[in-house]
C-alpha positions in Angstrom: 36.6 -87.8 -51.6 32.6 -87.1 -51.3 32.0 -90.0 -49.3 34.7 -89.2 -47.0 33.3 -85.9 -46.3 30.0 -86.9 -46.1 31.3 -89.5 -43.5 32.8 -86.6 -41.6 29.9 -84.7 -41.5 27.8 -87.5 -40.3 30.5 -88.2 -37.5 30.3 -84.2 -37.3 26.5 -84.3 -36.0 26.8 -87.2 -34.0 29.7 -85.3 -31.6 27.3 -82.2 -31.5 24.4 -84.1 -30.5 26.4 -86.4 -28.0 27.1 -83.0 -26.6 23.4 -83.1 -25.1 25.2 -85.2 -22.0 26.1 -82.2 -20.2 23.8 -79.8 -18.8 20.6 -80.8 -16.5 18.8 -83.4 -18.7 15.6 -83.7 -17.1 14.3 -80.0 -16.9 13.6 -78.0 -19.9 11.2 -74.8 -20.1 8.4 -73.6 -22.5 9.6 -70.0 -24.6 6.2 -68.7 -25.4 6.3 -65.7 -27.2 2.6 -63.9 -27.0 3.6 -60.3 -25.6 4.9 -57.2 -27.4 7.9 -56.1 -24.9 9.7 -59.6 -24.9 13.2 -59.6 -24.7 15.3 -60.5 -28.2 16.1 -64.0 -29.1 19.7 -63.4 -28.6 19.0 -62.0 -24.6 16.9 -65.1 -24.4 19.3 -67.2 -25.2 21.6 -65.8 -22.9 19.5 -65.9 -20.6 18.9 -69.6 -20.6 22.9 -70.3 -21.0 23.5 -68.1 -17.4 20.8 -70.6 -15.7 22.2 -73.4 -17.3 18.8 -74.9 -19.1 19.7 -77.0 -21.7 16.3 -78.1 -23.3 13.7 -75.3 -24.5 10.1 -75.6 -26.6 9.1 -73.3 -28.4 5.5 -72.6 -30.1 6.6 -72.4 -33.8 9.4 -72.1 -35.8 10.7 -68.6 -35.4 13.7 -68.4 -37.9 14.8 -65.2 -35.5 15.0 -67.8 -32.7 16.6 -70.7 -34.5 19.0 -68.5 -35.9 20.0 -67.2 -32.6 20.1 -70.7 -30.6 22.5 -71.9 -33.5 25.5 -73.0 -31.5 24.1 -72.8 -28.1 23.9 -75.9 -26.8 20.3 -75.7 -26.5 18.1 -78.2 -27.1 15.0 -77.2 -29.4 11.9 -78.5 -29.0 9.5 -76.6 -32.1 6.0 -76.6 -33.3 3.9 -76.6 -35.9 0.8 -74.6 -35.1 -3.0 -76.5 -35.3 -4.1 -74.1 -39.0 -1.4 -76.1 -40.9 -2.1 -79.7 -39.9 -4.5 -80.0 -42.7 -1.5 -78.9 -45.9 1.3 -81.3 -43.8 -0.9 -84.1 -44.4 0.5 -84.4 -48.1 4.0 -86.1 -48.5 5.2 -83.3 -50.5 3.9 -80.2 -48.6 5.8 -81.9 -45.4 9.3 -81.9 -47.2 8.8 -78.8 -48.1 8.0 -77.2 -44.2 11.2 -79.5 -43.0 13.1 -78.3 -46.0 12.4 -74.5 -45.0 11.8 -74.3 -41.5 14.3 -77.4 -40.2 17.2 -78.1 -42.4 18.6 -74.3 -42.4 19.3 -74.6 -39.1 20.1 -77.9 -38.5 22.2 -79.1 -37.0 24.0 -75.9 -35.6 21.1 -75.4 -33.6 19.8 -78.2 -31.9 16.6 -79.1 -32.9 15.6 -82.5 -31.3 12.0 -82.4 -31.9 9.1 -81.4 -33.9 5.6 -81.2 -31.7 2.7 -81.3 -34.4 0.1 -79.3 -33.0 -1.1 -78.9 -29.5 -3.7 -80.3 -27.2 -5.8 -81.2 -30.7 -7.7 -84.0 -29.0 -9.5 -81.7 -26.5 -10.6 -79.2 -29.2 -14.0 -78.6 -30.5 -12.4 -79.3 -34.2 -13.2 -82.8 -35.0 -11.7 -82.3 -38.3 -8.5 -81.5 -37.2 -7.9 -84.4 -35.2 -8.4 -86.3 -38.5 -5.4 -84.6 -39.8 -3.1 -85.1 -36.8 -2.0 -88.8 -37.2 -1.1 -88.1 -41.2 0.6 -84.9 -40.8 3.3 -86.7 -38.2 3.5 -89.2 -40.7 4.6 -87.2 -43.3 6.9 -85.0 -41.3 8.3 -87.9 -40.1 8.9 -89.4 -43.7 10.7 -86.4 -44.8 13.0 -86.7 -41.8 13.8 -89.9 -43.1 14.3 -88.6 -46.3 16.5 -85.8 -45.8 18.4 -88.4 -43.1 17.5 -86.6 -40.0 14.9 -88.4 -38.3 17.5 -90.2 -36.1 17.8 -87.0 -34.5 14.6 -85.4 -34.4 11.4 -87.2 -33.2 7.7 -86.3 -34.2 5.0 -86.1 -31.4 2.2 -83.8 -30.2 1.1 -82.7 -26.9 -2.1 -83.7 -25.3 -4.0 -82.1 -22.6 -4.6 -84.9 -19.8 -8.0 -84.2 -20.5 -7.5 -87.1 -23.2 -8.0 -89.4 -20.2 -11.7 -90.4 -19.0 -10.1 -91.2 -15.6 -6.7 -90.6 -14.1 -7.4 -91.6 -10.5 -6.3 -93.9 -9.2 -3.6 -94.0 -11.8 -4.0 -98.0 -12.5 -7.6 -96.6 -13.3 -6.9 -94.9 -16.2 -7.8 -94.8 -19.6 -8.3 -93.2 -22.8 -11.7 -90.9 -23.5 -13.7 -93.4 -25.8 -14.4 -91.4 -28.1 -10.8 -91.2 -28.7 -10.8 -95.0 -29.2 -10.2 -94.5 -33.0 -7.6 -92.5 -33.4 -5.3 -92.8 -30.3 -4.3 -96.3 -31.5 -3.0 -94.8 -34.4 -1.1 -92.3 -32.4 0.2 -94.7 -30.1 1.0 -97.0 -32.7 3.1 -94.1 -34.7 5.0 -93.1 -31.6 6.1 -96.7 -30.6 7.4 -97.9 -34.2 9.7 -94.6 -34.5 10.6 -94.3 -30.8 9.2 -90.8 -29.9 7.4 -90.1 -26.7 4.0 -89.3 -25.3 3.7 -86.0 -24.7 1.3 -84.6 -22.0 0.3 -81.3 -20.6 -0.5 -82.0 -16.9 -1.2 -79.1 -14.6 -1.9 -79.9 -11.1 -3.3 -76.4 -10.6 -6.5 -77.0 -12.6 -7.3 -79.8 -10.2 -7.3 -77.8 -7.2 -8.7 -75.0 -8.0 -11.6 -76.9 -9.3 -12.3 -78.7 -6.0 -10.0 -76.8 -3.6 -11.7 -78.4 -0.7 -11.2 -81.9 -1.6 -7.6 -82.0 -2.7 -4.6 -81.3 -0.8 -2.7 -78.1 -1.7 0.4 -79.9 -0.4 -0.1 -83.1 -2.7 -0.2 -80.8 -5.7 2.5 -78.4 -4.6 5.3 -81.6 -4.3 5.4 -80.1 -0.3 5.6 -83.3 2.3 2.0 -84.8 2.6 1.0 -88.2 3.2 0.0 -89.0 -0.3 -1.8 -91.7 -1.7 -1.7 -95.3 -2.9 -2.9 -97.1 -5.6 -5.3 -99.9 -4.5 -3.8 -102.1 -7.4 -0.6 -101.5 -8.0 0.2 -100.5 -4.1 2.6 -97.5 -5.5 2.7 -94.5 -3.2 2.1 -91.4 -4.6 3.7 -88.0 -2.7 2.3 -86.1 -5.4 0.1 -85.4 -7.8 2.2 -84.8 -10.9 3.8 -88.0 -10.7 0.4 -90.0 -10.4 -1.1 -88.0 -13.5 2.3 -89.7 -15.8 1.4 -92.7 -14.3 -2.1 -92.4 -15.3 -1.0 -92.1 -18.7 1.4 -95.0 -19.1 -0.9 -97.0 -18.0 -3.8 -95.7 -20.2 -1.4 -96.3 -22.8 -0.7 -100.1 -21.4 -4.5 -100.7 -21.9 -4.1 -100.2 -26.0 -1.4 -102.6 -25.7 1.4 -99.8 -26.1 3.5 -101.0 -22.5 6.7 -99.2 -23.5 5.9 -95.8 -24.8 8.1 -93.0 -22.4 5.7 -90.0 -21.0 7.1 -86.4 -21.2 5.7 -83.8 -19.6 5.7 -80.9 -22.3 4.2 -77.9 -20.0 3.4 -78.2 -16.5 2.9 -74.9 -14.1 1.8 -72.7 -11.2 0.2 -69.1 -12.4 1.7 -66.6 -9.8 -2.0 -64.2 -10.2 -4.8 -65.0 -11.2 -8.9 -63.8 -11.2 -10.7 -63.9 -7.7 -12.2 -67.4 -8.7 -9.0 -69.0 -9.5 -8.1 -69.9 -6.0 -4.4 -70.6 -5.2 -2.6 -68.4 -8.2 -0.4 -66.9 -5.9 3.2 -65.8 -5.9 3.7 -68.1 -2.7 2.2 -70.8 -4.1 4.0 -70.7 -7.9 7.4 -70.5 -6.3 6.7 -73.2 -3.9 5.7 -75.5 -7.1 8.6 -74.8 -9.3 10.8 -74.7 -6.6 9.8 -78.1 -5.4 9.9 -79.7 -9.0 13.6 -78.3 -9.8 14.5 -80.2 -6.5 12.8 -83.3 -8.2 14.4 -82.5 -11.7 18.0 -82.0 -10.4 17.6 -85.6 -9.2 16.7 -86.9 -12.4 13.6 -88.4 -10.5 11.6 -91.3 -12.0 7.9 -91.8 -11.3 7.1 -94.6 -8.8 5.8 -96.7 -11.6 9.0 -96.0 -13.6 11.8 -95.3 -11.0 14.7 -96.0 -12.5 13.7 -93.9 -15.9 14.4 -90.3 -15.7 10.8 -87.8 -16.1 11.2 -85.2 -19.0 9.7 -82.1 -17.6 9.1 -78.7 -19.3 8.2 -75.9 -17.5 5.6 -73.4 -18.3 6.6 -71.0 -18.4 9.5 -68.8 -19.3 8.1 -65.2 -19.5 4.6 -63.9 -18.5 3.3 -63.2 -21.9 0.7 -59.8 -21.8 -1.3 -60.8 -24.8 -2.8 -64.3 -23.7 -6.1 -64.6 -23.9 -8.5 -65.9 -21.3 -8.2 -65.4 -17.4 -5.6 -63.6 -15.9 -3.6 -66.6 -14.7 -2.7 -67.3 -18.3 -0.9 -64.3 -18.4 1.1 -65.3 -14.9 2.6 -68.7 -15.3 6.2 -66.9 -16.5 9.0 -67.2 -14.0 10.5 -63.8 -15.3 8.6 -60.5 -16.7 8.8 -59.9 -20.5 11.7 -57.6 -19.9 14.3 -60.4 -18.3 13.4 -59.1 -14.7 12.4 -61.9 -12.3 8.8 -62.6 -11.2 10.2 -64.5 -8.0 12.8 -66.7 -7.3 12.3 -70.4 -7.6 16.5 -71.2 -7.3 17.5 -71.5 -11.3 20.2 -68.6 -10.4 21.7 -71.1 -7.9 22.5 -73.5 -11.0 25.1 -70.5 -12.1 26.3 -69.5 -8.9 29.0 -71.2 -6.7 28.4 -68.8 -3.6 24.6 -69.4 -2.5 24.3 -69.6 0.9 21.0 -71.3 1.6 20.5 -74.9 1.9 18.3 -75.2 -1.0 21.1 -73.2 -3.1 24.0 -75.5 -2.2 22.2 -78.7 -3.2 21.2 -77.1 -6.5 24.8 -75.6 -6.9 26.0 -79.1 -6.1 23.5 -81.4 -8.3 24.6 -78.6 -11.2 28.5 -79.0 -10.5 28.2 -82.9 -10.7 26.3 -82.4 -14.2 28.7 -80.4 -16.0 31.8 -82.9 -14.1 29.9 -85.6 -16.1 29.5 -83.0 -19.5 33.3 -82.9 -19.5 33.6 -86.3 -19.3 31.5 -87.2 -22.0 33.1 -84.1 -24.1 36.6 -85.9 -23.6 35.3 -89.5 -24.5 33.3 -87.8 -27.5 35.9 -86.0 -28.9 38.6 -89.2 -28.9 36.1 -90.9 -30.7 35.5 -88.5 -33.3 39.7 -88.0 -34.0 40.2 -91.7 -33.6 37.4 -92.2 -37.0 38.4 -89.3 -39.1 42.2 -91.2 -39.1 40.6 -94.5 -39.7 38.3 -92.6 -42.6 41.8 -90.7 -43.6 43.7 -94.1 -44.0 41.1 -96.2 -46.4 41.4 -95.5 -50.0 38.4 -93.4 -52.1 
């Protein structure tokens, strides 16, 4: 009988995870919490549901958030902070971390990924870099031990600065000082079928050289684009070129099949006087254009048939973040939940929009919802048939 209930429990987990087919599959959002007046997690959950966003990433394992997001249908990527990597190299410590921070909430809270550290390779701490892959191996081993590795991947977000060259994409390679550790990371990701996460901000390229970098090219606006002289692929925006550069850099090290996902991208709506291009107009255009592409489940020129998964940065303006003014102004919303500017996400939750853009977004959302409903019916049927089979078997 214990075996029977164990099988039923596993079937339930499979059903829950199969429902991820509903919603906008390729679009997520980063939910940062460095602010003193943020909405409570329950309100944030309701906001994401109203916008029909089904994926989010947080920068810790905040128990209030993990509890609030239970049974919401929203997939969560959680984060291991950089200062924990040294401890979590120890398999026993990693097991205890998963038992404490993941298992109590899963699968009711749909944790689908663990981001181990953030931009570790582009910091100044070389010792921290040596901790990264062993910590990832230990955390993945803990998931295997607990039977959760099929549902939760382990990866790490890297800055685009891990590349020595990114233009043109065909010339891309990782920095020479990462030659020892990068193959270890790529081997781990390949063996566990986890994605390579990249934080890619076209804004920085424009800010650093506005006289040579086309604003339309970085904002996804209509433009002539560029043709890679080696692959002959045409790029009409910088983000896709950056992603393909990472794919090619990994292929140069012998890892051609890795999926690359964008863990962060966005545009600030406000900046200091020397932060060229940080305006509310540019932020709205960038995010609106990115949203349209995500709703089409586009791939990059190098992988046109593989949808590119992107996590927008960010949900909120975080008023306590250090650094230049732009760092506190990437959000679509103010900390209290009022809209910083409208990128069209509200069109996903209404069918009464009248603008061309809103009609397009709503139509896409409705198609996705229909597909999600069909998927739900199918998996409910599989679930019920499996129960009948198990009921008839002797124990």
